[in-house]
C-alpha positions, 0 to 999 in steps of 0.5 A: 420295281423289284419284280420288274424284269426286262430283257437287256438288248442293243436296242434297249441300251440305245434307247436308254442312251437317248433318254439319258442324252434328253435328260442330260440336255435338260439338266444343262438347260436349268443349269444354264438357266440358273447360272443366267440368273440375274437375282443376288439374293438368291445366291447361297442357293444358286451354288447347290442348284448350279453344282446339282445340275452340271453333276446330273448333266456329267452323269447322264453323259455318262451313262449314255456313252456307257450304254452305247459301248455296251450296246456295241459290244453286244451286237458287234458288227464283224459276224465272220464266225 
């Protein structure tokens, strides 16, 4: 990825936000599945997995919001200049 270049456009930012939301949704679903697991023998593993799932969800949502804000700043609706 060191040599990879891409053009930063509002459309690319919206696509990245959508990908972030999908990843966040799957992370949330995974964490919900781990939380509802009835097996108490895996309790020590459950806590780190829940922490990872919910942290991943929050970071994905924050990245998606940031990308939408960036896209809105790049593509302002008020072009009356």
